[in-house]
C-alpha positions as CSV (number, residue, x, y, z in Angstrom):
1,M,40.6,89.3,-22.0
2,C,37.3,89.4,-23.8
3,D,34.0,89.6,-21.9
4,Y,30.9,88.7,-23.9
5,K,28.7,90.2,-21.2
6,K,30.1,93.7,-22.0
7,Q,29.7,95.9,-25.1
8,G,28.7,94.0,-28.2
9,W,31.7,95.2,-30.2
10,L,34.0,93.6,-27.7
11,R,32.6,90.1,-28.1
12,L,35.3,87.7,-29.1
13,C,34.3,85.0,-26.6
14,V,31.5,83.2,-28.3
15,S,28.2,82.0,-27.1
16,A,26.5,79.0,-28.7
17,G,26.9,80.3,-32.2
18,L,30.3,81.3,-33.4
19,L,33.7,81.9,-31.8
20,L,34.1,85.3,-33.4
21,L,31.0,87.4,-33.9
22,L,32.1,89.6,-36.7
23,G,30.4,92.4,-38.5
24,A,28.1,94.6,-36.3
25,N,29.2,92.7,-33.2
26,G,32.7,91.9,-34.5
27,C,35.7,91.6,-32.3
28,R,38.0,94.6,-32.2
29,P,41.2,95.3,-30.2
30,Q,40.5,97.6,-27.3
31,N,42.9,100.3,-28.5
32,Q,41.0,100.6,-31.8
33,A,38.4,103.4,-32.1
34,V,34.7,102.4,-31.6
35,P,32.4,103.2,-34.4
36,S,30.1,106.1,-33.6
37,D,27.1,104.0,-34.4
38,P,27.7,100.4,-33.0
39,E,24.5,99.3,-34.6
40,T,25.9,99.9,-38.1
41,P,27.3,96.7,-39.7
42,T,31.0,96.8,-40.6
43,K,31.8,95.1,-43.9
44,I,35.0,93.0,-43.8
45,N,36.0,90.8,-46.7
46,K,39.3,89.6,-45.5
47,D,40.7,87.6,-42.5
48,L,40.9,89.5,-39.3
49,T,44.0,89.2,-37.0
50,F,44.0,89.8,-33.3
51,N,46.9,89.6,-30.8
52,N,46.9,88.3,-27.2
53,I,43.3,87.2,-27.2
54,T,41.4,84.9,-24.9
55,L,38.5,82.9,-26.5
56,E,35.7,81.2,-24.6
57,E,32.7,79.0,-25.4
58,A,29.7,78.3,-23.2
59,D,27.0,75.7,-23.5
60,E,23.2,76.4,-23.6
61,Q,23.1,76.6,-19.8
62,G,25.8,79.3,-19.8
63,R,28.5,76.9,-18.4
64,I,31.9,77.4,-19.9
65,Q,33.1,74.6,-22.2
66,W,36.6,75.8,-23.0
67,K,38.8,78.8,-22.6
68,V,41.9,79.4,-24.9
69,K,44.4,82.2,-24.8
70,A,46.4,82.7,-28.0
71,A,49.3,85.0,-29.0
72,E,47.5,85.5,-32.3
73,V,44.0,84.8,-33.6
74,V,43.1,84.9,-37.3
75,S,39.4,84.7,-38.2
76,S,38.6,83.6,-41.7
77,A,36.5,85.9,-43.9
78,D,33.6,83.4,-44.0
79,K,33.7,83.3,-40.2
80,K,33.8,79.5,-40.1
81,T,37.2,79.0,-38.5
82,A,39.6,80.8,-36.2
83,K,43.3,79.9,-36.4
84,V,45.3,80.4,-33.3
85,K,49.0,80.7,-32.5
86,S,50.6,79.4,-29.3
87,P,47.3,78.5,-27.7
88,T,47.1,77.6,-24.0
89,G,44.0,77.0,-22.0
90,Q,41.5,74.7,-20.3
91,L,38.8,72.4,-21.5
92,Y,35.7,72.1,-19.3
93,Q,32.9,69.7,-18.6
94,D,29.7,70.7,-16.7
95,G,31.5,74.0,-15.9
96,Q,34.5,72.3,-14.3
97,P,38.0,72.2,-15.8
98,I,39.1,68.7,-16.8
99,Y,42.1,69.3,-19.1
100,R,44.8,71.9,-19.4
101,V,46.2,72.2,-23.0
102,Q,48.9,74.0,-24.9
103,A,50.3,73.7,-28.5
104,N,52.1,75.5,-31.3
105,T,49.0,76.2,-33.4
106,G,45.3,75.4,-33.5
107,E,42.0,75.8,-35.2
108,I,38.6,76.4,-33.7
109,L,35.5,75.7,-35.8
110,S,32.7,78.3,-36.0
111,S,30.2,75.9,-34.3
112,G,32.3,76.0,-31.2
113,D,32.0,72.2,-30.7
114,K,35.5,71.3,-32.0
115,I,39.0,72.4,-31.3
116,L,42.1,71.2,-33.2
117,L,45.6,71.7,-31.9
118,R,48.8,70.9,-33.6
119,G,52.5,70.8,-32.9
120,N,54.0,69.9,-29.4
121,V,50.6,69.4,-27.9
122,V,50.6,68.9,-24.2
123,T,47.5,67.9,-22.3
124,T,47.2,67.5,-18.5
125,D,44.3,65.5,-17.0
126,V,43.3,67.6,-14.0
127,Q,41.9,64.8,-11.9
128,S,44.7,62.2,-12.3
129,G,47.7,64.4,-13.1
130,A,48.5,62.4,-16.2
131,V,50.5,64.4,-18.8
132,L,50.0,63.5,-22.4
133,R,52.1,64.7,-25.3
134,A,51.4,64.3,-29.0
135,N,51.5,65.9,-32.5
136,Q,47.8,66.6,-32.7
137,L,44.7,67.0,-30.5
138,E,41.0,67.1,-31.3
139,W,38.5,68.1,-28.7
140,Q,34.7,67.4,-29.1
141,P,33.0,68.7,-26.0
142,Q,29.5,67.5,-27.1
143,Q,30.8,63.9,-27.5
144,D,32.9,64.0,-24.3
145,L,35.8,63.0,-26.5
146,L,39.4,64.1,-26.6
147,I,41.7,62.5,-29.2
148,M,45.5,62.8,-29.4
149,R,47.5,61.4,-32.3
150,G,51.0,61.0,-33.5
151,N,54.1,60.2,-31.3
152,L,51.9,60.0,-28.2
153,R,53.7,59.9,-24.9
154,G,52.1,59.7,-21.5
155,A,53.4,60.2,-18.0
156,H,51.6,59.2,-14.8
157,P,52.9,58.1,-11.3
158,Q,51.6,54.5,-12.0
159,V,52.3,54.0,-15.7
160,Q,54.3,55.4,-18.6
161,L,52.6,55.1,-22.0
162,V,53.6,55.2,-25.7
163,A,51.1,54.8,-28.5
164,N,49.9,56.1,-31.9
165,Q,46.6,57.4,-30.5
166,I,44.6,57.9,-27.4
167,K,40.9,58.6,-27.0
168,L,39.9,60.1,-23.6
169,F,36.3,59.9,-22.2
170,N,36.3,62.0,-19.1
171,K,32.9,61.1,-17.7
172,Q,33.6,57.4,-17.9
173,R,37.3,58.0,-16.8
174,R,38.4,55.8,-19.6
175,A,41.2,56.1,-22.1
176,E,41.6,53.9,-25.2
177,L,45.1,53.5,-26.6
178,S,45.8,52.1,-30.0
179,G,48.7,51.5,-32.4
180,K,52.0,50.1,-31.1
181,V,51.1,50.5,-27.4
182,D,53.9,50.3,-24.9
183,A,52.8,50.6,-21.3
184,L,55.3,50.4,-18.4
185,T,54.1,50.1,-14.8
186,Q,56.4,51.4,-12.0
187,D,58.0,49.7,-9.0
188,P,58.2,46.9,-9.9
189,K,58.4,47.4,-13.6
190,L,56.1,45.5,-16.0
191,R,56.2,46.3,-19.7
192,I,53.1,45.5,-21.8
193,Q,53.3,45.8,-25.6
194,T,50.1,45.4,-27.7
195,E,48.1,47.0,-30.4
196,Q,45.2,48.2,-28.2
197,I,44.5,48.6,-24.5
198,T,42.1,50.5,-22.3
199,W,43.2,52.5,-19.3
200,L,40.5,52.7,-16.6
201,L,41.6,55.7,-14.7
202,K,39.0,55.4,-11.9
203,D,39.6,51.7,-11.3
204,Q,43.4,52.2,-11.9
205,K,43.6,49.3,-14.3
206,L,44.8,48.4,-17.8
207,V,42.5,46.1,-19.8
208,G,43.5,44.6,-23.1
209,K,41.7,42.2,-25.4
210,S,44.3,41.8,-28.1
211,P,47.5,39.7,-28.3
212,L,50.2,41.1,-26.1
213,L,53.7,40.7,-24.7
214,A,54.4,41.3,-21.0
215,Q,57.9,41.5,-19.5
216,R,59.1,41.9,-16.0
217,L,62.1,44.2,-15.8
218,Q,65.0,44.1,-13.4
219,N,67.6,46.9,-13.8
220,D,65.6,47.8,-16.9
221,Q,66.4,44.4,-18.5
222,P,63.7,41.9,-19.3
223,T,63.5,38.7,-17.2
224,D,60.3,36.7,-17.0
225,Q,58.2,37.1,-20.1
226,A,54.6,36.4,-20.9
227,T,52.3,36.3,-23.9
228,A,48.5,36.2,-23.9
229,N,45.4,37.2,-26.0
230,A,44.0,39.4,-23.2
231,V,45.1,41.0,-19.9
232,D,43.8,42.9,-16.9
233,V,46.5,44.8,-14.9
234,D,45.9,46.2,-11.4
235,L,48.1,49.3,-11.4
236,V,47.9,49.6,-7.6
237,K,48.8,46.0,-6.6
238,R,50.9,45.4,-9.8
239,I,49.0,42.2,-10.5
240,A,48.6,41.1,-14.2
241,H,45.8,38.6,-15.0
242,L,46.8,37.0,-18.3
243,K,44.0,35.4,-20.2
244,Q,43.3,33.2,-23.3
245,N,46.3,31.1,-24.4
246,A,48.6,32.7,-21.8
247,Q,52.2,31.6,-21.5
248,L,54.8,32.7,-19.0
249,A,58.5,31.9,-19.4
250,V,60.2,32.2,-16.0
251,V,64.0,32.6,-15.9
252,D,64.7,31.3,-12.4
253,P,64.0,28.4,-12.3
254,A,63.7,27.9,-16.0
255,L,60.0,27.2,-16.5
256,Q,57.3,27.4,-19.2
257,I,53.8,27.9,-17.8
258,S,50.7,27.8,-19.9
259,G,47.0,28.3,-19.2
260,N,43.9,30.4,-20.0
261,S,44.0,32.2,-16.7
262,L,47.3,33.1,-15.1
263,V,47.3,35.7,-12.2
264,W,50.8,37.0,-12.0
265,D,51.6,39.0,-8.8
266,I,54.7,40.9,-9.7
267,P,55.8,42.2,-6.3
268,N,55.2,38.9,-4.5
269,Q,56.4,36.8,-7.4
270,T,53.4,34.4,-7.3
271,L,51.4,32.8,-10.1
272,V,47.9,31.5,-9.5
273,S,45.6,29.7,-12.0
274,D,42.0,28.6,-11.2
275,Q,41.8,26.8,-14.6
276,P,43.9,24.0,-16.1
277,I,47.6,24.7,-16.0
278,L,50.6,23.2,-17.7
279,V,54.2,23.6,-16.3
280,L,57.3,22.5,-18.1
281,N,60.8,22.3,-16.6
282,Q,63.0,21.9,-19.7
283,Q,66.2,21.3,-17.7
284,Q,64.8,18.5,-15.6
285,Q,62.4,17.4,-18.4
286,I,59.5,17.5,-16.0
287,R,55.9,18.1,-17.2
288,I,53.1,18.8,-14.7
289,T,49.4,19.4,-15.5
290,A,46.5,20.1,-13.1
291,N,43.1,21.7,-12.8
292,R,44.4,24.5,-10.6
293,G,47.8,25.7,-9.4
294,R,49.7,28.1,-7.3
295,M,53.4,28.8,-7.9
296,E,55.5,30.8,-5.5
297,L,58.5,31.7,-7.6
298,E,60.1,32.8,-4.3
299,P,60.8,30.5,-2.4
300,K,60.3,28.3,-5.5
301,V,57.5,26.0,-4.3
302,A,54.4,25.0,-6.4
303,Y,51.1,23.6,-5.3
304,F,48.8,21.8,-7.8
305,N,45.2,20.6,-7.2
306,G,42.7,18.4,-9.1
307,S,43.7,15.7,-11.6
308,V,47.4,16.3,-11.1
309,N,49.6,14.5,-13.7
310,A,53.5,14.7,-13.4
311,I,55.7,13.1,-16.0
312,S,59.5,12.7,-16.3
313,A,60.4,12.7,-20.0
314,R,63.8,11.5,-19.0
315,N,62.7,8.1,-17.9
316,Q,59.0,8.1,-18.7
317,S,58.0,7.7,-15.0
318,K,54.5,9.1,-14.2
319,L,52.8,10.2,-11.0
320,T,49.1,11.1,-10.7
321,S,47.2,12.4,-7.6
322,D,44.6,14.7,-6.3
323,D,47.2,17.2,-5.0
324,L,50.9,17.7,-5.5
325,T,53.5,19.9,-3.9
326,W,56.7,20.5,-6.0
327,K,59.9,22.0,-4.5
328,M,61.5,23.5,-7.6
329,N,65.1,23.6,-6.3
330,S,65.3,20.0,-5.0
331,Q,62.8,18.7,-7.6
332,E,61.1,16.8,-4.7
333,V,57.4,16.1,-5.1
334,T,54.8,15.2,-2.4
335,A,51.6,13.7,-3.8
336,L,48.4,13.2,-1.8
337,G,45.1,11.5,-2.6
338,N,44.5,8.6,-5.1
339,V,48.2,8.4,-5.8
340,V,49.4,6.2,-8.7
341,Y,53.1,6.0,-9.6
342,V,54.1,4.2,-12.9
343,Q,57.6,3.5,-14.4
344,P,58.4,1.5,-17.5
345,D,61.9,0.2,-16.6
346,P,61.8,-1.8,-14.6
347,P,58.1,-2.0,-15.0
348,A,56.2,-1.1,-11.8
349,T,52.9,0.4,-10.7
350,L,52.4,1.7,-7.1
351,R,49.1,2.9,-5.7
352,G,48.4,4.5,-2.3
353,G,47.4,7.6,-0.4
354,K,50.7,9.5,-0.5
355,A,53.9,9.6,-2.4
356,V,57.2,11.3,-1.8
357,G,60.3,11.4,-4.1
358,K,62.0,12.6,-7.3
359,L,60.6,11.5,-10.6
360,Q,63.7,12.1,-12.6
361,D,65.7,9.8,-10.3
362,R,62.9,7.1,-10.1
363,K,63.0,7.4,-6.4
364,V,59.4,7.5,-5.2
365,V,58.0,6.1,-1.9
366,V,54.3,5.4,-1.9
367,S,52.5,5.1,1.5
368,G,49.3,5.6,3.3
369,G,46.2,3.3,3.5
370,R,46.3,0.1,1.7
371,V,49.3,0.3,-0.7
372,V,48.9,-1.8,-3.9
373,T,52.1,-2.6,-5.7
374,E,52.3,-4.2,-9.2
375,I,56.0,-5.1,-9.7
376,V,58.1,-7.4,-11.8
377,P,60.1,-10.0,-9.7
378,G,63.6,-8.9,-9.0
379,Q,63.1,-5.1,-9.1
380,D,64.3,-3.2,-6.1
381,L,61.5,-0.8,-5.4
382,V,60.0,-1.1,-1.9
383,P,56.7,0.6,-1.0
384,G,56.7,2.6,2.2
385,G,54.8,1.4,5.3
């Protein structure tokens, strides 16, 4: 290993200037004879090759920035680059190791502020334990920027990642993934596919602001499926907040749910919206809208609040209220507050404080307070007491 604090002719580990100080202070294998006069410059006009060398770079405060061990190092004649073979090492920030790296080949610029690695690149984030693999790596210590490109794969206890590129900013604990991003959370599994997403390592979240597809997986097969223009995923709680034109297709029961704010709790199988929500049951031809809603996909009960409007497309019956509880299996609804039930055939309008029944069967009982019924003579609907 080189030590730049020792004799000048041994300096292969650079200071702020150049990785390889060639010439009078040029790097020389230890088994090579030392010139009798170390102050006399040695003229070298071709590339220099060294074997089993460790290279280092320190900042102006003397704190190490990176350390790379290579099976072979070739320094160019103009001293601007050093090409390395089978490099392994560590990248530092403020004197502390932040990444461990290895690759097939690499190139270190003379300024010492950029490292390029290629071929089977493996990077380990020391703090989180995340392991990233790609075809290329670029490290810019002055910019706090590590870029990995080409066939990117990431492994972490919380999420598995695939993308074309990742940009890591260690001080901010932020990673930006782009290009055919495929993120898979673990236990339970939620797959998110998009073109760009940000991984907040400290907050343990995925945040995306581009169109996406999200799928819940069971036995590695997609079940419930969502689309949205933005997402915020809590990797600890496994909760996905779908935003902006969000739509969720639920398999059991078969539902289409739409809104601009859908909070999908994957483990507990609940869906909450604090903004207007639309729910469609295609099989029963039921359509429900409300200002807010909470759906418990297990045990299949939904609660709606604020300007609730439920319509049966099958018979055009309509129920409005302040609040509505919907049992998805039995299709029974319970409406409370300013209830109005309307059906076209036979024509009838019922108003009251509460309603219970099934819209698709036109069996609704309105009760509570002063019930007002508008009904055509001869129809068989009877308001409750």
